[in-house]
N, C-alpha and C positions, 0 to 999 in steps of 0.2 A: 507433844508431837513437834518434830522439827519443821519450822516454816521454810518453804523453798526460797532460795535467793532470787531476788529480782535481777533483771539484766544489768541494771546500773551497779548493783552490789557485786555482781560477778566481775564486771569490768574494774571496779575499784580493787577487789581482791586480786585480780590478775596483775594490776599495776603494782600493787604492794609486793607480790611475789617476784615480779620482774626486777623491781628496784633492789630487793634483797639479794637476788641472784647476781645482779651486776656488781654488788659490793663484795660478794663472797668468792666469785670465780676470777682468779687472776689470769693474766696473759701468760702463756707458756713461753719459756725460753726456747730459742730456735737452735743455736749451735750445739752440736754434740748429741742431738736427739737420735738415739739409735739403740739397737739391741746389743747386749753383751754376751748373749748365748744363742746358738743356732744349731740346726741339725740338717743333714741330708739323708735321703733314703739309701743312697749308694754306700754300701759297707756299713750302714748304720753309724755314721760318723757324727760326733757331737763336738763342736768347737766353742770355746769361750775365751773372753778377755780376762787374763789372769789378774788377780788382786794382790795388793801388798808388795808390788815390785816397782822399781823406778821406771821401767818400761812396760807399758800396757800391751804386752805381747799376746799373741793368740796361741793356745795349745789345744790339740784335738785328741779325741779318743775314738778308735775304730773298734767295732764289734764289742764294745763295752769293756775292753781291756787294754789294747795296744795304744800307747801314747805316741802321738806324732806331732812334732813341732810344725806348725803350719807355714811359717815364714821365718826368715832370719830373726833372731831374738832381739835385735836392736831397733826394731820397728814398732812404734806404738799405734794402736788402733782405737777408734772411738765406737765403731759400729761394725757388726758382722751379721751376714744374712746368708741363708743357704737355699739352694735349689735342689734339683733331683740328683745331680752328680757333681756339683761344685759349690764352693763358697765364694762370696765376695766380701771385702772389708774396706771401710773408709779409714784411711790413716788419720791420726790425730791432726787437727788443723783442717780437715775436710777438703784438702787440695787434691788428694790422690786416691784413686779407686783401683784396688788390686783384686784379682780373682785366681782361684786355684782349683784344679781338678782333684777329686778325692779317690779316683779309681787307681791311679798310679802314684808312686813316690819316687824321688831321686835321692839316693843315699839316705833313705829313711825320712825324708822331709818332703812335704808338699811344696811344689815349685810355683810361686805366684807369677802371674802375668799382669802387666799394667794395662788397665782398660781406660783410664782417664787421668790426666794430670794438668792442672791449671792453677796458677798462684793467685789469680784474681777472681775467677768464677768458682765459688765453693759449692760443694754438694752437701745435702742432708737427706733424711728420709729414704735411706737405702732400702729397696724392696726387690728381692730376688724371687722370681717365679720359678716354675718348673724348669724352664730353659732360657728365660730372658731376664734382663736386669733393668731396673728403672730407678731413678733418683730425682730429687727436685733441686733446683738452684736456690741457694740461701738468699732470702730476701725476696726474690722474684716469684718463687713458687712454681715456676715453669718446670715441665717434666722432660727429661731426656731418657731414652731407652737404648739398650745395647743388646746384641746377640738375638735379634728378632728375625723372624722369617720375612719373606717378601710380601706376604699377605697381612703382616702385623701392622695395624693402623695406630699410629701414635696420636695422643691428644693434641688439640690445637695449642699453638704457642700463646694464644691469648688467655688461656685458662690458667689460673693461679691456685695452687693447692697448698693446704696447710699440712696434709699428711697423705700418704699413699700406701697401698698394699698390693701384693701380686699373688696370683694363683696360677692355675694351669692354663697358660695361653692367654691370660688377661690380667689387667691391673685395674684398680679402682682408687679413687681419691676423694677427699673432702675439699670442696671449693672454699677458698678463703673468704670470699665476699658473701656467701650465702649458707655455708655449712651443708650444702647439698652434695649428693654423690654423683660423680661422673666416672664412667668406665671406658676402657679402650682395649684393643688387642686384636686377635684374629678369630675369635670364637663367638658363636651366637650367644653363649651364656653371658658375655659381657653386656650385651644389649638387654637381655632378660633381667639381669641384676639391676642395671641402671633404671629400667622401667619399673622394677619392683620398689625401689626406694622413692621413685617419683620426686616430689618436692619435700620429702621428709628432711628435717634438720637433724644432723648427726653430730655427736660428740666425738666418736671414734669409729673406725671400721677395721676389719681384719679379713683377709681373703683366705679361703681354703681351696680345695681342689677345684670345685665348681660352684662354690657358694661363698657368701660374704656375711659376716655377723658384725655387730657393733652396738654401741650404746647410743640411743637417740638423745635429743637435747633435754629430755626429761628423765634420763637415766635408766631407761628400760632396755633390756636386751632384745635385739631384732636380728632375724636371720632371713636372707633372701637368696634364692637360686635353686639349684637342683637338689631335690631331696633323695632321689635314687633309691627310695624305699629303705634307706639305712637310718633314717630319723635325724639327719644332721640339722634339719630345720626345726626340729621339735624341742625348742629351748625349754629349760625347766622354768617353773613358775618363779617369778622374781619380783622384788620390790625395787623402788627407785634407788639407783646407785648401789644396789646390792653387790654387783659384780664390778671388777676392775680389769685386771689382766685377762686377755683372751688368747687362745691358741687353737687353730683349726687344722685338721687333717683333711684327707680326701673325703671321708664320710663320717667324721666325728668333730666335736668341738669340746673345749674345756674352758673353764673360767675360774678365776680366783675370787672367792667371796671376801669382800671387804666390809660388809655391813656388820658382821659380828666380830670383826677385828682379828680373826684367826688366820687369814691367808690360806684357808683350806681350798681344795680343788673340787669343783663340780663338773662332771662330764656328761655329755648326751650324744646320742647317735651311735655310730659304729656297730649297728645291729645289736646293741645291748652288750657289747664286749668290753665296755669301759665301766668301771665301778669305782666309786669313791672309797670303798673299803680298803683298796690297795694303799691309798695315801692317807688313811685316817690318822688324825693326830699330828700331821706334818704341816707346818706353815711354810709357804713359798713366797719368794719375792718376784720371780720371773718364771713363766712357763712358755714352752715352744713345742711345736708338733711336727712330726713327720707324717707320712701318709696314713700310718696306722699305729702310731705310738706317740707318747708325749713325754717330755722331760721337763724338770723343774729345778730351780735354784733354791735350795733350802735356806730359810731365814736364819736358822740357828748357827750354821757354820759355813754357809755359802758353798756347800757341796752340791753335786748334781745327781738327781735321781731320775731314772727312766722307767716307764712301765707301759703296758698295752699289748694287744695280741700280735703286733708287728715287731716287737722287740725280740732280738735273738734269744733263743732258749727260754722263751717266756713260759713261766710256770704259774702265772697268776699273781706274782708278787712284784715288788719294785726292786730295781737294781741300782746300786750306787756306783758311779763311775770313778775311776782312779784319777780324775782331774784335780789339779790344785784349786784353791778357792777362786771363784769367779766373781768379778765385779757385779754388783746389783744394778749398776747403771754406768754410763760413760763419765769419765772424769773431765770436768770443765773448769776453766778459769772464771769462776763466778762465786759470789757470796750466797747465791740461792735465796735472795731476798723474798721471792714470791711465796714459796712453800717450805723453805728451809732445807738444810742438807741432811743426809743420812747420818746417824751416829758413827763416829770414827771414820768418816769418809776421807778425811785428809790422810789418815793412816792407810786406808785401803788404796788410795791413789799414790801413796808414798811421796806426797808433795804438799807442803804446808800452804801453798797458794791454790790448790785444786780442791774441788768438792764434787760429791755426787748428789745432785739435786733431787729431792723427792718430787714425784709428779704432783700436779695440782688437781684436786677434785673438789666438787661441792662438798661441804661438811655434812657428816652424818652423825646421828646420835651415837655417842660412844657406848659400848657395852660396859658392864661392870668390870672394874679393874682386875678382879680375880680371874676373868675369862681371857685376858689378854696376855699372851706369853711375854715374859720379861725381855726376851731378845727381839721382839717385834717393835720397830719404831712406831711412835704414836701416829695413828691415822694413816697406815701404809696404803699406797695406791699404785701398784706396779703398772708398768707401761703395757700397751697392747702389742701383741705379736700376731702374725699370720702363719699359715702353713709354710710360707716362705720366710718366716721368722723375721718380720720387719716391725719397726715401731710404727704404730698407727694412732696418733693422737690428733684430735680435732680441737685442742684447747684454744689455740689462737683464733680459729674461725668462730668458735662458740663465743669467745669473749667479745668479738666484733659484733656478732648478731645474736647475742644471747637473749635479748629481749624478744626478738621475733620467734625464736625457738620456744621460749617460755609461753608466749601467747598461743602458739600452735599446740603445745602440749596440753595446756589447760583447756583450750577449746575442744581438742580432740577427746579428752576425758569426758567432758560434758556431753559431747556428741555420742560417744559410746554408751554412756549411761542412759541417755534419753532414747536412743534408737534401739538399744539392745542388740547391736550387731557385732559386739566384740566377743561373742561366745560361740561355741559349737565346733564341730569337727568337719573336715572335708569329706565329701562323698561324691562320686560320679554316678549319677543315676541313669539307668538305661531301661526304657519301658519295652523295648522289643528285642534288642540284641544284648549279648552278655555285658555285664557292667564291669567297670574298673573302679576299684576302691583303693585310695592311697592313704598312707599313714598321715595322721593329722597332728598338728601341734597340740601340746598339752597346755599351751598358754593361749591367752586371748589378746586381741589387738588393742594397743593403746592409741594408735593413730589409724585413721582410715586410709592411710597411704602405705601401710606395712602389712606384709603377709603374716608374720609371726611375732608381732609385738606381744608383750606380756601384760597382765592385768596391772593397771596403775594403782588400784585400790582393791582390798578384799571386798567381795560382794556377796551378799546373802542370796539364798535361793529365791527369796521374796522379790528382790530387785530383778533377778533374772526373769522371773515370771512376769513381772510388771513390764520389763523391757520387751518381752515377747508379745504381750498384749498390745503395747504401743505400736510395735512393728506391724502387727496384723491390721491394726486400724489404719496405719499409713498405707499399707499395701492395698487395702480395700477401698480407700477413699471415703469410707463411711464410718459411722460410730459403731456399727454392728453389721456383721455378715450373716446374721441369723435370718433376716428377712430382706433379702436383696430386692431391688426394684425389678418389676416386670418378669419375675420368675415364679412359676407355680410351685406350690408345695404339695407333693404327692404322698399318699399313704403307702407304706411298704407293701401292703396287700395288693394295691393296684399294680405295682411294678412286678411283683411276683407273678400275678396273673398275666401281665403283658409279655413276660418272657418264658411262660410255661415253667415257672419255678426255676428260672435261670438254667435251663436245660443246656447241655453241651452243644446241642444242635444249633442253638441260637447264638453261640459265642462267635464274635466276628473280629476280635482283636484285644489289645491291651493298651492301657494308658498309664499316666504318671503314678496313679495310686491304686489301680485295680484292673479288672477284666471288663471288656465292653461286650454287651449283648444286644442283639436286635430284638425289638419288641413292638407290640401293637396295642395302643391304648383302647379303652372302651369306646371312645368316639371315632375310632378308625385311623387315627394318626399313626404313621410309622415313625418310630423313634429309635435312637441308640441310647442304651442305658449303661453307664459306667458304674460298676459296683466295687467299692473299696474292699480289699482283701480282708477277710475276717480272721482274727487270731487273738490269742490271749496275751501275747507279749506287749507290754506297755510301750516299748520303743516303736514297734511296728504300728501300733494304734496312733501314737503321736505323729509319726510321719504321715500316715494316712490322713489324719485330721488336718495337718498343715496343708497338704496338697489339695484336699477337698475344699477347705476354706479359701485357698488361693484361687482355684479355678472358679469357684462359685462367685467370689467377689469380683473377679475380672469380667467374666462373661455376662454377669447380670447387668453390667453397664456398658458393654461394648457391642455395637451393632454395625456390622459392615458386611457387604456382600461376599467378601473373601475371608471371613472368619466364620467358623462353625457356630451356629446359634444355639444358645442354651434355652431349653424349654422349661426346665424346672429342676427340683431337687427333693431329696428325702433324707431326713435325719430321725432315726428311731433307734434308741438304745445305742448299740455300737455300730449300727448299719449307717453307711454314708453312700448315697447314690446321687448321680447327676444324670439328667435326661437331656438329650440333644436331638436336633433334627437328624433324621436318618440320611446318610450319604450313600445313595444307591450304588455308586460305582467304586466305593471302597477307597483304599489308600493308594497313593502314587507308588509307594514301595512295592505293592503286590503286582501292579501292572509292569513294573520294570524288572522285577526279580523273581516272580512266581515261576515255578517250573513249567506250568502249562503255556507260558507265553514264549514259545520258541519259534513260531511261524510269523511271518510278516502280517498275515491276515488276522492274527489272534487278538489284537488289541487296537482300539481306536488311537491309542497313543503312539502307534508305530508310524507316525509322520512327523517330519521336522516342524511343520507349522503348528501342529497340535502340542508338541512338546514345548515349543517356545511360548505358546499361549498359556500352558499350564504354569510355566515359570513366571510369566508376567502376572497371572492371577495371584500366585502366592506372594510375589514381591509386593504387590499392592496391599495385600493383607498385612504384611510386615511393616510396610511404610505407614499404614494407619496406626499401628502400635507405636512406632518410633516417633512419629511426627504429629499425629492428630489426636491421640488419646491424651487426656489431661488428668494426672501426670502421665508422662510417656511410659511405655512398658517395654521391658526387655524379655523376650520369650524364654531364652536359655535352653531350648531343646528343639531347634529347627532341624528337621530331617524329613526324609521322603515318607516315612510312615506317619508323620504328623501333618501331612498335606493330603486332604481328603477330596474326593470328586463327587459332586452331586449328580442328579439325574441328567443334567444338561452338560456334564463334563466341565463344570466350573470348579476351579480349585479353591479350597478354603483351608486356612490354617487352623489347626486344632490343638488340644491338650495344653492348658495353661496352668497345670499343677505346679510347675517349677518357675513360673514367671515372677518378675519383680517390677515394682514401680520405681521410677526415678524422677527427681525434681527437674532434671535437665536431660535432654536426649543423649548428649555425648559425655556426660559426667561418669567417671568410673566409680564402681561400687565394690564393696567387700561383703558379699552376702553371707548369711549364716552357714550355708552349705554351697560348695562348688558343685554344680550339677550340669549334666549333659550326657551325651551318648558317645560311646567310643566310635571314632572315625569322623564325628561331626564337631566335637568340642574344640573350641578355640585353643590353640597351643599356649597362647599368652595367658588366657584365663586359667587353663589347667595348671600351668607352671606357677602363676603368681596369685591366683584367686582374685584377680582384678577384672571386673566385667564392665563392658560398655556395650552400646548398641552394635559396635563393630564385631562383637562376639556372635551375634545373630547373623551378621553378614558372612562370617566364615562358614557357619553351618549351611547357609543358603548356597554359598559357593560350592560346597560338596554336593548339594542337591543338583546344581547345574551340571556338575561333572557326571553325576549319575545319569541325568537325562541325555548327555552327549554320548557317553560310553556304554550305557546299559550295565555297568559294573556296580556292585555294591560298594558302600563306603569302605569296607574292609573285605577283601576277597582273597581267595587262594589262587596264586599265579602258577599255573601248571608248568610254565617254562622254567620256573625256579624250584621245581620239586615240591609243589603245593605249599610254598612259603606264603604266609599271610602278607598282603600288600595293601596299602591304602590307595584309593582311587586318585588322591592328590599326587602321590609319588608316581603313579602310573600315567596320568594324563598331562600334568604340567610340563614335563620335559618335551613331550611331543608338540604341545602348543607353542612352547618357546622356540622350537626348531622348525616351526611351520610345517609339521608333518601331521596335521590334524586328521587327515583321512585314515591314518593307520589306527586310530583309537576310536573312531565313530562306531556306534552300535550297528552291527551288520543287519539287524532285524529291520531297521528303518530303510536301509538302502542309501546309496550315495545321494546327497542333496542335488537338486536341479540348479539351473543357473541362478534363479532368484534366491533359492534357499541357501546356496553356498556362502554368500556374503553374510546372511543372517546367522547361520550356524557359526561362522568364524567370529562374528561379533559376540555371540553368546559365550564362545570359548574364551575369548579375551576377557570378558567380564568375569567369568568363573575364575580365571587365573589370578586376576587382581583381588578377588574376594578371599582367596586362600593364602594371601601373603601372611608371613609369620607375624608381622607386627600390625596391630590394628590401625596405626596411623597411616599405613600404606594401602589400606583397603578403601574402596569407594563407600559412600553413604548409600542407604537403601533408595533414596530418591534418585541418585545417579543411576543406580541399577534399573529402576523402573523406567527412566527416560530411555536408556539404551535398549531395554527389552521391547519397549513400545516401537522403537525404530526397527529392531530386528523383525518384529511381526509384520510391520509394513513392508519390509524388504521381501519377506516371504510372499506377500500378496502382490509383489511386482511394483510397489509404489516407492519412488525415490524423492517425492516432493516434500517429505516430512522435514528435511533439513538440507541446507545447501551443500553440506559435506556429505558426499555419497558413500564414503567408506570410513572405517575406523571407529574407535570409541569416542563418543562425544560427552562433554559435560561431566567427566569423572574428576572429582576433586578429593584428594585425601587430606585428612586433617590430623 
């Protein structure tokens, strides 16, 4: 049996790996870094820098056939990159940036316009997005952008980037000093992507339509952003440094496999419309993508092939363009000492003093010689491209901070194996309303800061089961959840008798893993009994088992007046039941949304003071979970149907089947399943599968808006033809415009003088809670403080704080 490594041995091993990597990974050359092949979606135009001529001119092909000289033939280019309707190119020497529209031609030629010209401040890393252009300054690494809208926000001039890439309305880059990702632009997706990468150390990144992929510092493929149900984030299973060149479209991605030395293409996403069979047996040096097709530079003869559903007259096969041979990389005045030149590069550049330098990559084990095509240079590692067809290499940054990245990668792998959190699919669970299920990645996380990293090592099912057991022990805080503290164990016969054999008349609701029944024990106690759904399918049973154990482990050790109390449990054969105190007045959801609550007199909750009190009670329960439970707990399914009311109308938080423990209250997590209810789930969590305590705050903000408006989290807006609408979109604009009265629940009536200020305060709290980004939301303690003040205002008391109006003590982190 293998003896586990001690912590000191792990540190020594890490140091050895870091030292080895520091010797093997050279610094990238800076000048001349750029793509020599690019595409635009307009007229399906493909342009490339021609090989074997004294002038590195650009030639283009439209619609797969028509050849169009892009610019006068006496101009040499080092880099070309394409947007939606135009190309841009850096002239050799990197002093001048030219762009040309592909919609129209003049005398059969694309007419370029000069965008930039400076003999002293040189440009590199050209990155053309859908409509904008960005590049970095040689040496400084600062970013300049052109053709941007008024709302386009450029990055700070203090940031220095080693590489950048542009997508639809945004750009991202790798910082020189930390190898971390920063994004900018005019769309929300840029913030989502940057938050998704967090502090991950990246080797390279590539932008697509609304997502970004790249290789992290340990060589695994990572994708962050919008999945759009097309699977563009569902990266294939890969090993360290298996992939090199990347090309992203609007909803797909492709990569060149370098681990087996073939330069073959692997694609994913695109709703399954991209297949490797189309390019089987072909080795590529460069690949680039349009919105719905991909083109590649063939290793054998440097010709260009295109394929994909968006290519003209696509019949499921590849199409060879009539372009002359295209350079596999820019020609530079360099001896390529770091990683060596391509074979015959001086001939390709038609200059005895110029070379095409091979990109530098960490070495990989070479495949048998017989499997390597004779035309493929040893150890090829093509450059990264984006949908905007830009070079995106993080080599320089990684060389500077490679040791930090290696430590992060090693520690992350250990963390994943130990916690067992790097496996599983995404699922949005809904115990009352319809559920949303999104396609999940087929790969598992390498880093706890990435959404779709791939497995760093092949793992057996035994390790997965062990990781799962470890995770359950951590979540329960005990060595076993079978016999939790202070929870009775009931016989199944007792609970059958208590519920009259689970009769439909006793059904009172549903929870995270089953149906809830009202029951009466033999000693007279009224209880609520949650019974796991019975079924023969293994997956359903495993999900039921997980939720049962989670709720049992949590509630057996949590005791608070604003949490539903667990009485006991039952485990017999496949039956899993939990027994709780009976909440006489049911769920908050029913009081707000049940059809019979149409008159003001029909519910105790139809007063502003009572609604604020209910909100305060629930917030105190959540505050206990976040700040006083050890370890702290993230509920993950805060909603009005999980806030129950006892006989005294005291609100209690219920249903812990989806909850997670965390070592620190504000630390983010990547759970095995992304869970929540439509309308309440945190958009940041849903998009990135990164959860913090602020995810509960978002759900609670939706509950506050329900209390204010009487609307469901998702409701049909009659004014818009019964179009489904979220209460957030309905209420927040009115709160922002100080038109709160227009959205208040008419069943309660206008607030009186004392209540008006309290209701306004609760509305402002709710608005902050549903901010798109967690860092902009208040903590639950801030919420409790302000709801306490709101309740005092309802009672006519203003002595609680010297400030008589407005929100107090709200601090976003």
